[in-house]
Backbone of each chain as ProteinMPNN parsed JSONL, in Angstrom:
{"seq_chain_A": "MLVAIVEHKIDVKAVRAHVSSSEFGAILLFEGVARDNFEGKPVGRLEYEAYAPMAEAVMREIGEECLERWPGLSLGIVHRTGTVEIGEPSLVIAVGSPHRPECYEANRYILEEIKVRLPVWKKEVYEDGASWKANS", "coords_chain_A": {"N_chain_A": [[25.613, 99.521, -183.555], [23.44, 96.708, -183.128], [22.54, 94.003, -185.069], [20.783, 91.077, -185.864], [19.919, 87.805, -187.075], [19.049, 84.986, -185.547], [19.292, 81.487, -184.689], [18.73, 80.362, -182.433], [17.493, 80.517, -178.99], [16.744, 83.778, -178.004], [19.077, 85.887, -176.491], [18.026, 87.994, -174.142], [19.142, 89.589, -172.238], [21.711, 89.887, -173.184], [21.312, 91.536, -175.386], [20.212, 93.827, -174.23], [22.472, 94.575, -172.726], [24.083, 95.296, -174.82], [23.125, 97.735, -175.653], [23.286, 99.405, -173.485], [24.751, 102.207, -171.58], [26.832, 104.228, -169.721], [26.212, 106.877, -170.053], [23.531, 107.072, -170.75], [20.149, 107.572, -169.895], [17.9, 106.081, -170.345], [16.698, 102.957, -171.234], [14.947, 100.915, -173.339], [13.116, 97.995, -173.819], [11.71, 96.029, -176.098], [9.752, 93.037, -176.514], [8.682, 90.705, -178.781], [6.475, 88.119, -178.474], [5.668, 84.649, -178.618], [2.3, 83.715, -178.969], [-0.427, 82.028, -177.496], [-2.688, 81.581, -178.941], [-4.757, 82.06, -181.914], [-7.143, 84.306, -182.622], [-8.729, 82.861, -180.869], [-8.261, 80.24, -181.565], [-6.357, 77.528, -180.622], [-2.843, 77.722, -180.486], [0.006, 75.833, -180.986], [2.806, 76.178, -181.294], [5.188, 78.353, -182.969], [6.731, 78.641, -186.119], [9.447, 80.162, -187.514], [10.888, 81.686, -190.433], [13.506, 83.008, -192.39], [14.899, 85.153, -194.801], [17.83, 85.317, -194.385], [20.367, 86.83, -194.866], [19.412, 89.111, -196.235], [17.414, 90.032, -194.497], [19.018, 90.817, -192.22], [20.384, 92.984, -193.452], [18.175, 94.726, -194.073], [17.275, 95.173, -191.508], [19.459, 96.676, -190.556], [19.313, 98.929, -192.373], [16.822, 99.924, -191.458], [17.528, 100.676, -188.841], [19.561, 102.587, -189.378], [17.868, 104.577, -190.542], [16.329, 105.272, -188.389], [18.425, 106.222, -186.712], [19.034, 108.521, -188.132], [16.792, 110.045, -187.714], [16.678, 110.147, -184.884], [19.205, 111.041, -183.515], [22.104, 109.613, -181.731], [21.151, 107.392, -180.355], [21.475, 104.032, -179.119], [21.284, 100.945, -180.569], [19.706, 97.667, -180.668], [18.797, 94.875, -182.45], [17.109, 91.952, -182.771], [16.005, 88.97, -184.333], [14.592, 85.85, -184.219], [14.71, 82.581, -185.691], [13.26, 79.52, -186.817], [11.816, 77.077, -184.512], [9.632, 78.475, -182.218], [8.597, 78.507, -179.05], [5.618, 78.78, -177.134], [5.294, 81.703, -175.419], [7.989, 82.287, -175.463], [10.41, 84.8, -176.697], [10.33, 85.991, -180.037], [11.22, 88.231, -181.26], [13.348, 90.836, -180.498], [13.776, 94.153, -179.624], [15.847, 96.662, -178.649], [16.473, 99.8, -177.282], [18.654, 102.152, -176.299], [19.199, 105.27, -174.846], [19.978, 108.809, -174.164], [17.796, 110.191, -173.211], [14.281, 109.815, -172.336], [12.008, 110.21, -174.216], [12.523, 109.844, -177.032], [13.336, 107.225, -177.086], [10.918, 105.602, -176.837], [9.789, 106.432, -179.234], [11.507, 105.713, -181.269], [11.752, 102.886, -180.938], [9.211, 101.954, -181.401], [9.058, 102.845, -184.017], [10.965, 101.131, -185.351], [9.874, 98.656, -184.83], [7.348, 98.82, -186.208], [8.304, 99.238, -188.914], [9.613, 96.91, -189.326], [7.562, 94.972, -189.25], [6.458, 95.457, -191.699], [8.463, 95.338, -193.513], [10.626, 93.364, -193.134], [12.128, 90.539, -194.441], [10.768, 87.986, -193.308], [9.039, 85.082, -192.186], [6.197, 83.634, -190.802], [4.837, 80.792, -189.314], [1.973, 79.488, -187.974], [1.478, 76.813, -185.845], [-1.025, 74.455, -185.38], [-3.058, 72.039, -183.5], [-4.273, 70.528, -185.518], [-2.991, 71.04, -187.862], [-1.381, 73.735, -189.886], [-0.527, 77.173, -190.5], [0.589, 79.792, -192.669], [1.17, 82.979, -191.571], [0.545, 86.341, -192.44], [1.541, 89.605, -191.677], [-0.718, 92.297, -191.229]], "CA_chain_A": [[24.221, 98.895, -183.853], [23.508, 95.205, -183.189], [21.367, 93.371, -185.899], [21.035, 89.613, -186.007], [18.881, 86.737, -187.271], [19.547, 83.916, -184.806], [18.535, 80.23, -184.841], [18.636, 79.887, -181.056], [16.858, 81.412, -178.077], [17.379, 85.172, -177.935], [19.552, 86.237, -175.088], [17.631, 89.349, -174.024], [20.135, 90.374, -171.415], [22.884, 90.371, -173.966], [20.898, 92.587, -176.293], [20.169, 94.966, -173.268], [23.863, 95.062, -172.432], [24.702, 95.978, -176.028], [22.644, 99.128, -175.738], [23.482, 100.225, -172.248], [25.956, 103.022, -171.53], [26.824, 105.094, -168.462], [25.579, 108.17, -170.502], [22.154, 106.816, -171.136], [19.161, 107.602, -168.829], [16.763, 105.229, -170.535], [16.704, 101.735, -172.018], [13.601, 100.351, -173.663], [13.205, 96.635, -174.439], [10.46, 95.384, -176.603], [9.793, 91.657, -176.826], [7.546, 90.108, -179.549], [6.359, 86.781, -177.827], [4.725, 83.815, -179.165], [1.057, 83.67, -178.137], [-0.935, 80.555, -177.489], [-3.986, 81.416, -179.722], [-5.028, 83.016, -182.971], [-8.646, 84.546, -182.59], [-9.412, 81.826, -180.021], [-7.8, 78.931, -181.911], [-5.171, 77.283, -179.903], [-1.655, 77.639, -181.229], [0.99, 74.988, -180.175], [4.162, 76.724, -181.329], [5.445, 79.117, -184.181], [7.884, 78.332, -186.911], [9.748, 81.266, -188.285], [11.745, 81.383, -191.486], [14.001, 84.26, -192.853], [15.889, 85.357, -195.767], [18.761, 85.821, -193.29], [21.233, 87.873, -195.204], [18.56, 90.358, -196.581], [16.839, 90.467, -193.286], [19.966, 91.686, -191.538], [20.539, 94.234, -194.248], [16.886, 95.531, -193.805], [17.271, 95.666, -190.031], [20.429, 97.779, -190.439], [18.774, 100.045, -192.993], [15.83, 100.479, -190.588], [18.283, 101.155, -187.764], [20.208, 103.778, -189.799], [16.874, 105.583, -190.707], [16.148, 105.545, -187.03], [19.538, 107.103, -186.11], [18.931, 109.787, -188.705], [15.754, 110.753, -187.128], [16.921, 110.338, -183.514], [20.723, 110.767, -183.352], [22.7, 109.389, -180.472], [20.677, 106.319, -179.762], [22.089, 102.783, -179.331], [20.139, 100.033, -181.039], [19.882, 96.232, -180.749], [17.557, 94.288, -183.001], [17.387, 90.474, -182.961], [14.937, 88.161, -184.67], [14.795, 84.46, -184.101], [14.066, 81.79, -186.69], [13.057, 78.074, -186.377], [10.675, 76.803, -183.642], [9.598, 79.338, -181.053], [7.639, 77.939, -178.117], [4.662, 79.738, -176.592], [5.973, 82.504, -174.23], [9.404, 82.787, -175.827], [10.48, 85.972, -177.645], [10.731, 85.828, -181.454], [11.807, 89.489, -181.734], [13.765, 91.749, -179.383], [14.169, 95.491, -180.005], [16.412, 97.396, -177.547], [16.877, 101.1, -177.714], [19.286, 102.97, -175.354], [19.051, 106.724, -175.181], [20.181, 109.769, -173.109], [16.453, 110.596, -172.639], [13.14, 108.837, -172.523], [10.902, 110.249, -175.303], [12.968, 109.192, -178.287], [13.394, 105.762, -176.83], [9.624, 105.068, -177.299], [9.365, 106.65, -180.574], [12.447, 104.913, -182.01], [11.485, 101.504, -180.634], [8.003, 101.715, -182.155], [9.341, 102.953, -185.468], [11.654, 99.961, -185.701], [8.91, 97.572, -184.848], [6.411, 98.963, -187.338], [8.983, 98.937, -190.117], [9.977, 95.374, -189.282], [6.332, 94.32, -189.538], [6.224, 95.6, -193.181], [9.637, 95.201, -194.564], [11.506, 92.328, -192.877], [11.752, 89.227, -195.037], [10.625, 86.795, -192.246], [7.713, 84.428, -192.341], [5.652, 83.024, -189.533], [3.878, 79.682, -189.462], [1.379, 79.036, -186.702], [1.132, 75.361, -185.841], [-2.066, 73.993, -184.57], [-3.201, 70.591, -183.296], [-4.718, 69.778, -186.695], [-2.473, 71.67, -189.203], [-0.521, 74.922, -189.736], [-0.81, 78.177, -191.499], [1.458, 80.903, -192.775], [0.42, 84.258, -191.176], [1.143, 87.457, -192.799], [1.237, 90.841, -190.882], [-1.61, 93.053, -191.914]], "C_chain_A": [[24.439, 97.38, -183.852], [22.306, 94.769, -184.017], [21.834, 92.012, -185.962], [19.784, 88.851, -186.252], [19.549, 85.56, -186.551], [18.658, 82.593, -184.879], [18.259, 79.641, -183.313], [17.761, 80.872, -180.223], [17.527, 82.815, -177.974], [17.859, 85.459, -176.491], [19.352, 87.748, -174.868], [18.651, 90.11, -173.18], [21.339, 90.756, -172.195], [22.496, 91.637, -174.874], [20.784, 93.85, -175.448], [21.592, 95.413, -173.098], [24.491, 95.712, -173.606], [24.312, 97.407, -176.162], [22.777, 100.028, -174.58], [24.795, 100.966, -172.36], [25.744, 103.899, -170.222], [26.138, 106.51, -168.696], [24.167, 108.203, -170.718], [21.264, 106.979, -169.835], [17.932, 106.716, -169.113], [17.177, 104.01, -171.434], [15.327, 101.141, -172.239], [13.72, 99.101, -174.378], [11.848, 96.296, -174.871], [10.742, 93.842, -176.944], [8.582, 91.24, -177.643], [7.61, 88.652, -179.017], [5.293, 85.922, -178.541], [3.486, 83.582, -178.324], [0.409, 82.376, -178.414], [-2.266, 80.418, -178.296], [-3.985, 82.402, -180.899], [-6.593, 83.158, -183.017], [-9.326, 83.345, -181.939], [-8.938, 80.504, -180.326], [-6.555, 78.56, -181.279], [-3.929, 77.083, -180.883], [-0.57, 76.973, -180.429], [2.431, 75.593, -180.214], [4.152, 77.583, -182.73], [6.684, 78.661, -184.768], [8.221, 79.55, -187.729], [10.826, 80.942, -189.217], [12.265, 82.762, -192.006], [14.895, 84.164, -194.046], [17.032, 86.062, -195.151], [19.571, 87.043, -193.826], [20.574, 89.243, -195.63], [17.957, 90.834, -195.377], [17.802, 91.276, -192.467], [20.312, 93.012, -192.205], [19.369, 95.12, -194.087], [16.949, 96.064, -192.41], [18.342, 96.845, -189.867], [19.918, 98.947, -191.147], [17.641, 100.739, -192.118], [16.53, 101.302, -189.436], [18.842, 102.491, -188.163], [19.119, 104.954, -189.952], [16.509, 106.154, -189.301], [17.151, 106.499, -186.445], [19.6, 108.475, -186.818], [17.889, 110.624, -188.13], [15.977, 111.141, -185.636], [18.353, 110.082, -183.2], [21.067, 110.397, -181.948], [22.087, 108.279, -179.688], [21.638, 105.151, -179.924], [21.033, 101.714, -179.626], [20.554, 98.568, -181.078], [18.569, 95.619, -181.342], [17.863, 92.84, -183.436], [16.021, 89.734, -183.231], [15.292, 86.767, -184.697], [14.232, 83.667, -185.239], [14.044, 80.297, -186.144], [11.832, 77.997, -185.323], [10.878, 77.783, -182.493], [8.372, 78.829, -180.234], [6.81, 79.092, -177.557], [5.396, 80.414, -175.35], [7.379, 83.019, -174.482], [9.399, 84.042, -176.84], [10.894, 85.515, -179.044], [11.537, 87.085, -181.952], [12.122, 90.289, -180.414], [14.359, 93.061, -179.997], [14.642, 96.348, -178.724], [16.833, 98.748, -178.058], [17.542, 101.727, -176.265], [19.387, 104.376, -175.786], [19.335, 107.655, -173.964], [18.831, 110.043, -172.392], [15.334, 109.648, -173.007], [12.321, 108.915, -173.77], [11.254, 109.58, -176.606], [13.123, 107.772, -178.402], [12.126, 105.079, -177.218], [9.384, 105.157, -178.743], [10.215, 105.785, -181.593], [12.142, 103.365, -182.004], [10.259, 101.183, -181.461], [8.219, 101.851, -183.669], [9.966, 101.637, -186.027], [10.682, 98.793, -185.876], [7.922, 97.617, -186.043], [7.056, 98.748, -188.77], [9.21, 97.494, -190.367], [8.712, 94.606, -189.798], [6.07, 94.432, -191.137], [7.244, 95.088, -194.076], [10.543, 94.033, -194.318], [11.171, 91.043, -193.599], [11.877, 88.027, -194.088], [9.214, 86.388, -192.367], [7.432, 83.583, -191.108], [4.628, 81.915, -189.862], [3.277, 79.4, -188.124], [1.051, 77.557, -186.924], [0.068, 75.056, -184.837], [-2.116, 72.474, -184.365], [-3.535, 69.969, -184.589], [-4.167, 70.5, -188.014], [-1.676, 72.788, -188.88], [-0.916, 75.874, -190.785], [0.159, 79.289, -191.516], [0.692, 82.221, -192.489], [1.253, 85.469, -191.606], [0.733, 88.649, -191.835], [0.179, 91.655, -191.8], [-1.394, 94.481, -191.835]], "O_chain_A": [[25.385, 96.839, -184.424], [21.172, 95.129, -183.7], [23.024, 91.722, -186.086], [18.718, 89.177, -185.727], [20.629, 85.175, -186.997], [17.449, 82.651, -185.103], [17.647, 78.593, -183.108], [17.356, 81.922, -180.72], [18.748, 82.935, -177.871], [17.157, 85.294, -175.493], [20.152, 88.609, -175.231], [18.944, 91.262, -173.499], [21.948, 91.797, -171.948], [23.259, 92.587, -175.05], [21.231, 94.899, -175.911], [21.879, 96.588, -173.323], [25.344, 96.587, -173.452], [25.057, 98.217, -176.714], [22.455, 101.215, -174.624], [25.753, 100.564, -173.02], [24.634, 104.201, -169.782], [25.621, 107.175, -167.798], [23.594, 109.283, -170.866], [21.683, 106.517, -168.773], [17.039, 106.594, -168.273], [17.998, 104.182, -172.335], [14.622, 100.902, -171.259], [14.341, 99.052, -175.44], [10.915, 96.279, -174.068], [11.754, 93.462, -177.533], [7.471, 91.442, -177.152], [8.663, 88.019, -179.092], [4.237, 86.381, -178.976], [3.576, 83.292, -177.131], [0.656, 81.716, -179.423], [-2.879, 79.351, -178.343], [-3.306, 83.428, -180.874], [-7.274, 82.212, -183.414], [-10.365, 82.876, -182.403], [-9.126, 79.609, -179.502], [-5.626, 79.356, -181.418], [-4.0, 76.396, -181.902], [-0.226, 77.432, -179.34], [3.163, 75.498, -179.23], [3.201, 77.49, -183.506], [7.627, 78.316, -184.057], [7.414, 79.972, -188.558], [11.636, 80.056, -188.942], [11.437, 83.672, -192.052], [15.576, 83.158, -194.247], [17.214, 87.263, -195.347], [19.459, 88.146, -193.29], [21.118, 90.325, -195.404], [17.961, 92.049, -195.183], [17.434, 92.368, -192.035], [20.504, 94.028, -191.538], [19.605, 96.321, -193.959], [16.71, 97.245, -192.156], [18.121, 97.822, -189.15], [20.055, 100.026, -190.572], [17.548, 101.965, -192.07], [16.155, 102.435, -189.135], [18.665, 103.465, -187.431], [19.37, 106.1, -189.577], [16.407, 107.366, -189.108], [16.793, 107.463, -185.768], [20.109, 109.451, -186.266], [18.059, 111.841, -188.049], [15.578, 112.209, -185.172], [18.701, 109.025, -182.674], [20.377, 110.83, -181.025], [22.384, 108.14, -178.501], [22.537, 105.222, -180.762], [20.004, 101.641, -178.954], [21.673, 98.266, -181.494], [17.461, 95.808, -180.838], [18.701, 92.559, -184.293], [15.059, 89.863, -182.473], [16.363, 86.486, -185.234], [13.219, 84.13, -185.765], [14.715, 79.941, -185.176], [10.949, 78.854, -185.356], [11.945, 77.945, -181.902], [7.256, 78.759, -180.749], [7.262, 80.237, -177.518], [5.971, 79.781, -174.465], [7.878, 83.966, -173.874], [8.498, 84.226, -177.658], [11.788, 84.677, -179.155], [12.358, 87.023, -182.867], [11.346, 90.385, -179.462], [15.313, 93.029, -180.774], [13.823, 96.669, -177.864], [17.46, 98.865, -179.111], [16.871, 101.728, -175.234], [19.633, 104.666, -176.957], [18.962, 107.309, -172.843], [18.752, 110.111, -171.165], [15.465, 108.797, -173.887], [11.956, 107.893, -174.353], [10.453, 108.868, -177.212], [13.078, 107.145, -179.46], [12.192, 104.045, -177.883], [8.9, 104.246, -179.415], [9.711, 105.242, -182.576], [12.295, 102.693, -183.024], [10.278, 100.187, -182.184], [7.662, 101.105, -184.474], [9.524, 101.12, -187.053], [10.67, 98.079, -186.878], [7.703, 96.636, -186.754], [6.442, 98.173, -189.669], [9.022, 96.958, -191.459], [8.806, 93.727, -190.655], [5.506, 93.518, -191.739], [7.024, 94.529, -195.15], [11.246, 93.675, -195.262], [10.083, 90.494, -193.423], [12.831, 87.249, -194.059], [8.311, 87.19, -192.609], [8.296, 82.946, -190.505], [3.678, 82.133, -190.614], [4.015, 79.092, -187.188], [0.487, 77.121, -187.928], [0.191, 75.332, -183.643], [-1.341, 71.724, -184.959], [-3.076, 68.844, -184.786], [-4.813, 70.529, -189.061], [-1.257, 72.915, -187.729], [-1.526, 75.529, -191.798], [0.558, 79.736, -190.441], [-0.323, 82.503, -193.125], [2.417, 85.636, -191.244], [-0.357, 88.617, -191.263], [0.283, 91.623, -193.026], [-2.15, 95.253, -192.424]]}, "seq_chain_B": "MLSAFMLSVTVRYFARLRELRGLASEEVAIDQKTTADDLYLTLFPDQGTDRLRVGYAINKSMVPGNTELRAGDEIAFIPPVGGG", "coords_chain_B": {"N_chain_B": [[21.108, 71.885, -220.869], [22.838, 74.735, -221.164], [22.115, 77.164, -223.46], [23.954, 79.626, -225.663], [22.3, 81.709, -225.747], [21.027, 81.917, -223.344], [20.752, 82.575, -219.785], [21.995, 82.004, -216.484], [20.369, 82.008, -213.355], [20.192, 82.302, -209.784], [17.512, 81.068, -207.761], [15.541, 81.792, -204.995], [13.336, 80.431, -202.666], [10.621, 80.955, -200.29], [8.735, 80.197, -197.265], [5.301, 79.727, -198.051], [5.765, 79.431, -200.723], [8.165, 78.133, -200.892], [7.345, 75.598, -199.948], [5.457, 74.9, -201.902], [7.117, 74.645, -204.046], [8.865, 72.755, -203.195], [11.505, 73.068, -202.581], [14.289, 74.951, -201.454], [16.035, 76.587, -202.795], [17.312, 77.073, -206.177], [19.211, 76.653, -209.32], [18.423, 78.342, -212.174], [17.893, 78.274, -215.777], [17.343, 80.91, -217.869], [15.767, 82.908, -220.569], [17.314, 85.745, -222.163], [16.482, 89.004, -221.193], [14.329, 88.249, -219.619], [11.908, 88.981, -217.193], [11.352, 89.76, -213.738], [8.686, 89.211, -213.079], [8.046, 87.544, -215.274], [9.491, 85.3, -214.815], [8.392, 84.386, -212.32], [5.76, 83.807, -213.047], [6.312, 81.718, -214.876], [7.444, 79.762, -213.194], [5.488, 79.414, -211.222], [2.804, 78.856, -212.381], [0.176, 78.431, -211.58], [-0.287, 80.172, -209.636], [-1.025, 82.661, -210.374], [-2.986, 84.513, -209.853], [-2.261, 85.337, -207.424], [-0.112, 86.88, -207.725], [0.246, 89.508, -207.357], [0.58, 89.963, -204.73], [3.056, 88.954, -204.174], [6.372, 89.924, -203.738], [9.557, 90.962, -205.177], [12.938, 90.361, -204.746], [16.116, 91.201, -205.837], [19.355, 90.275, -205.674], [19.179, 90.883, -203.065], [17.861, 93.293, -202.748], [14.712, 95.008, -202.914], [12.801, 95.125, -205.97], [10.922, 96.36, -208.772], [8.454, 94.404, -210.63], [8.904, 94.407, -213.372], [11.626, 94.359, -213.692], [14.542, 93.363, -215.508], [16.289, 90.29, -215.462], [19.681, 89.51, -214.836], [22.743, 87.773, -215.743], [23.794, 85.529, -213.334], [22.457, 86.735, -211.215], [20.708, 86.726, -208.028], [17.572, 85.86, -207.325], [14.845, 86.461, -205.254], [11.702, 85.28, -204.263], [9.262, 87.102, -202.561], [6.949, 86.277, -200.547], [4.0, 87.737, -198.722], [5.01, 89.24, -195.673], [5.823, 88.114, -192.23], [7.067, 88.861, -189.923], [8.072, 89.511, -186.642]], "CA_chain_B": [[22.235, 72.543, -221.398], [22.614, 76.278, -221.279], [22.619, 77.73, -224.786], [24.603, 80.815, -225.556], [21.39, 82.835, -225.628], [20.305, 81.862, -222.083], [21.537, 82.877, -218.71], [21.648, 81.334, -215.371], [20.11, 82.876, -212.102], [19.78, 81.625, -208.462], [16.064, 81.499, -207.389], [15.263, 81.479, -203.694], [11.901, 80.261, -202.276], [10.36, 80.973, -198.825], [7.361, 79.956, -196.811], [4.44, 78.87, -198.891], [6.412, 79.066, -202.117], [9.118, 77.025, -200.686], [6.595, 74.299, -199.729], [4.798, 74.577, -203.087], [8.238, 74.2, -204.99], [9.564, 71.608, -202.638], [12.904, 73.473, -202.699], [14.609, 76.26, -200.841], [16.74, 77.395, -203.897], [17.792, 76.346, -207.328], [19.715, 77.437, -210.424], [17.45, 78.191, -213.344], [18.245, 78.926, -216.969], [16.231, 81.719, -218.519], [16.082, 83.668, -221.769], [17.652, 87.064, -221.989], [15.302, 89.821, -221.06], [13.284, 87.642, -218.704], [11.657, 89.824, -216.006], [10.943, 88.915, -212.332], [7.203, 88.771, -213.253], [7.956, 86.497, -216.292], [10.12, 84.113, -214.153], [7.402, 83.96, -211.375], [4.719, 83.146, -213.793], [6.801, 80.488, -215.4], [7.552, 78.752, -212.174], [4.175, 79.203, -210.456], [1.689, 79.176, -213.368], [-1.13, 78.327, -210.939], [-0.399, 81.143, -208.609], [-1.028, 83.956, -211.104], [-3.877, 85.589, -209.093], [-1.61, 85.772, -206.19], [1.303, 87.377, -207.839], [0.372, 90.96, -206.892], [1.06, 89.906, -203.349], [4.418, 88.406, -203.936], [7.315, 90.925, -204.058], [10.758, 90.369, -205.783], [14.253, 90.929, -204.215], [17.174, 90.834, -206.766], [20.443, 90.581, -204.901], [18.805, 91.307, -201.644], [17.037, 94.492, -202.794], [13.328, 94.946, -203.565], [12.792, 95.639, -207.215], [9.619, 96.075, -209.452], [8.352, 93.225, -211.346], [9.438, 94.51, -214.725], [13.09, 94.405, -213.71], [15.094, 92.258, -216.128], [17.339, 89.615, -214.667], [21.006, 89.446, -215.408], [23.393, 86.563, -215.438], [24.355, 85.352, -211.953], [21.533, 87.364, -210.185], [20.035, 85.937, -207.15], [16.21, 86.541, -207.186], [14.11, 85.775, -204.169], [10.271, 85.675, -204.29], [8.94, 87.464, -201.277], [5.463, 86.368, -200.105], [3.621, 88.582, -197.565], [5.939, 88.954, -194.594], [5.03, 87.964, -191.015], [7.986, 89.022, -188.905], [7.694, 90.359, -185.423]], "C_chain_B": [[22.016, 73.977, -221.637], [23.125, 76.636, -222.689], [23.202, 79.034, -224.573], [23.629, 81.993, -225.456], [20.735, 82.838, -224.228], [21.307, 82.317, -220.971], [21.122, 82.124, -217.502], [21.492, 82.268, -214.117], [19.838, 81.805, -210.941], [18.239, 82.017, -208.014], [15.928, 81.007, -205.953], [13.783, 81.512, -203.346], [11.71, 80.374, -200.777], [8.946, 80.745, -198.484], [6.492, 79.216, -197.687], [5.008, 78.54, -200.243], [7.399, 78.112, -202.05], [8.431, 75.647, -200.607], [5.962, 73.954, -201.068], [5.856, 74.01, -204.064], [8.962, 73.011, -204.537], [11.066, 71.827, -202.591], [13.07, 74.815, -201.956], [15.341, 77.216, -201.894], [17.129, 76.402, -204.98], [18.397, 77.251, -208.384], [18.76, 77.181, -211.536], [17.951, 78.932, -214.593], [17.061, 79.623, -217.609], [16.721, 82.311, -219.736], [16.445, 85.065, -221.332], [16.292, 87.847, -221.91], [14.072, 89.367, -220.283], [13.188, 88.653, -217.552], [11.298, 88.999, -214.82], [9.595, 88.414, -212.502], [7.182, 87.539, -214.143], [8.428, 85.2, -215.497], [9.055, 83.551, -213.136], [6.245, 83.093, -211.995], [5.012, 81.82, -214.43], [6.91, 79.373, -214.401], [6.36, 78.371, -211.304], [2.984, 79.568, -211.346], [0.307, 79.185, -212.714], [-1.351, 79.397, -209.873], [-0.574, 82.589, -209.148], [-1.942, 85.008, -210.328], [-3.315, 86.143, -207.901], [-0.398, 86.6, -206.466], [1.399, 88.921, -207.404], [0.763, 90.968, -205.38], [2.447, 89.467, -203.155], [5.376, 89.589, -204.498], [8.629, 90.103, -204.532], [11.888, 91.121, -205.176], [15.416, 90.292, -205.316], [18.46, 91.302, -206.004], [20.239, 91.258, -203.682], [18.157, 92.718, -201.669], [15.717, 94.327, -203.504], [13.352, 95.662, -204.893], [11.344, 95.477, -207.86], [9.628, 94.938, -210.314], [8.632, 93.182, -212.785], [10.837, 94.574, -214.858], [13.517, 93.077, -214.513], [16.171, 91.685, -215.396], [18.629, 89.539, -215.563], [21.773, 88.173, -215.007], [23.989, 86.542, -214.044], [23.551, 86.092, -210.898], [21.045, 86.24, -209.239], [18.666, 86.589, -206.989], [15.526, 85.716, -206.077], [12.576, 86.254, -204.373], [9.827, 85.848, -202.803], [7.43, 87.35, -201.029], [5.239, 87.304, -198.964], [4.426, 88.253, -196.336], [5.155, 88.794, -193.245], [5.925, 88.066, -189.849], [7.43, 89.706, -187.674], [7.438, 89.412, -184.205]], "O_chain_B": [[21.043, 74.363, -222.285], [24.288, 76.463, -223.053], [23.051, 79.604, -223.492], [24.025, 83.114, -225.135], [19.93, 83.731, -223.965], [22.513, 82.421, -221.198], [19.997, 81.626, -217.456], [22.313, 83.147, -213.857], [19.365, 80.685, -211.135], [17.873, 83.191, -207.946], [16.198, 79.828, -205.722], [13.068, 82.46, -203.67], [12.578, 79.917, -200.034], [8.042, 81.039, -199.267], [6.861, 78.114, -198.091], [4.742, 77.483, -200.815], [7.571, 77.307, -202.965], [8.926, 74.664, -201.159], [5.917, 72.766, -201.385], [5.59, 73.062, -204.803], [9.602, 72.312, -205.322], [11.827, 70.859, -202.564], [12.165, 75.643, -201.854], [15.241, 78.441, -201.836], [17.255, 75.192, -204.796], [18.157, 78.458, -208.382], [18.343, 76.059, -211.824], [18.384, 80.081, -214.496], [15.992, 79.062, -217.85], [17.922, 82.281, -220.008], [15.984, 85.546, -220.297], [15.238, 87.466, -222.419], [13.0, 89.972, -220.287], [14.194, 89.117, -217.013], [11.003, 87.805, -214.863], [9.316, 87.279, -212.117], [6.443, 86.592, -213.876], [7.773, 84.16, -215.559], [8.847, 82.338, -213.11], [5.871, 81.992, -211.593], [4.165, 80.934, -214.533], [6.549, 78.225, -214.662], [6.228, 77.273, -210.763], [2.251, 80.512, -211.05], [-0.616, 79.839, -213.199], [-2.43, 79.516, -209.293], [-0.302, 83.572, -208.458], [-1.626, 86.193, -210.222], [-3.715, 87.185, -207.381], [0.298, 86.997, -205.531], [2.472, 89.467, -207.147], [1.245, 91.986, -204.883], [2.987, 89.594, -202.056], [5.15, 90.121, -205.585], [8.779, 88.896, -204.346], [11.855, 92.347, -205.078], [15.53, 89.089, -205.548], [18.647, 92.486, -205.727], [21.017, 92.12, -203.272], [17.937, 93.267, -200.589], [15.595, 93.636, -204.515], [13.901, 96.762, -204.949], [10.636, 94.535, -207.503], [10.694, 94.489, -210.736], [8.62, 92.119, -213.406], [11.339, 94.809, -215.958], [13.025, 91.97, -214.295], [16.942, 92.395, -214.75], [18.605, 89.511, -216.793], [21.441, 87.566, -213.99], [24.643, 87.506, -213.645], [23.956, 86.071, -209.736], [20.981, 85.057, -209.575], [18.583, 87.741, -206.565], [15.628, 84.492, -206.0], [12.283, 87.427, -204.608], [9.969, 84.964, -201.958], [6.708, 88.308, -201.305], [6.195, 87.655, -198.274], [4.525, 87.08, -195.976], [4.019, 89.25, -193.116], [5.643, 87.442, -188.826], [6.413, 90.398, -187.727], [7.119, 89.883, -183.113]]}, "name": "protein", "num_of_chains": 2, "seq": "MLVAIVEHKIDVKAVRAHVSSSEFGAILLFEGVARDNFEGKPVGRLEYEAYAPMAEAVMREIGEECLERWPGLSLGIVHRTGTVEIGEPSLVIAVGSPHRPECYEANRYILEEIKVRLPVWKKEVYEDGASWKANSMLSAFMLSVTVRYFARLRELRGLASEEVAIDQKTTADDLYLTLFPDQGTDRLRVGYAINKSMVPGNTELRAGDEIAFIPPVGGG"}
């Protein structure tokens, strides 16, 4: 299992390579990407902050829960911190699996748990200010 | 000066709380039997109505607000998260 908080652009290909195997028939990649607006208000960029050592521990915990439910998967979870420009990924979740169905379920499970449990914070930066945005 | 009856903990701040405090972390001397809730209210007396939305992690595990701090603990105040 690959889990990491990184301060640079996420190397999506490297995350994909980490979960690939000749025994697998499916690889599913999810990218959370910085969007240029919040309810119509233009967003210039995002700033992410993490409690990195705890965040990596939480990612690993979520990954282990996932492997208990769907054994045999290969997982890669990477979240970025610092400035993320519009269109760049802030989060990549890669799941490699012998078969397709558990790939989707596991990827979705990891994403939803991350949204609730990961000690990471997001600030939207506008032309005229900035705001911390919590997941609802 | 740390008296014999006090203990020292590391406090970490993130996001809005880091900006309010103007610091990412600091060492704080507290009385014995101080809970996570007590410490939060001492450090952020004006944020009381918000405290139900702030969680506590001691040594990187989430804990309830009535958890007592021990010497050398690292406590982080966890405002509502926004990862993804």
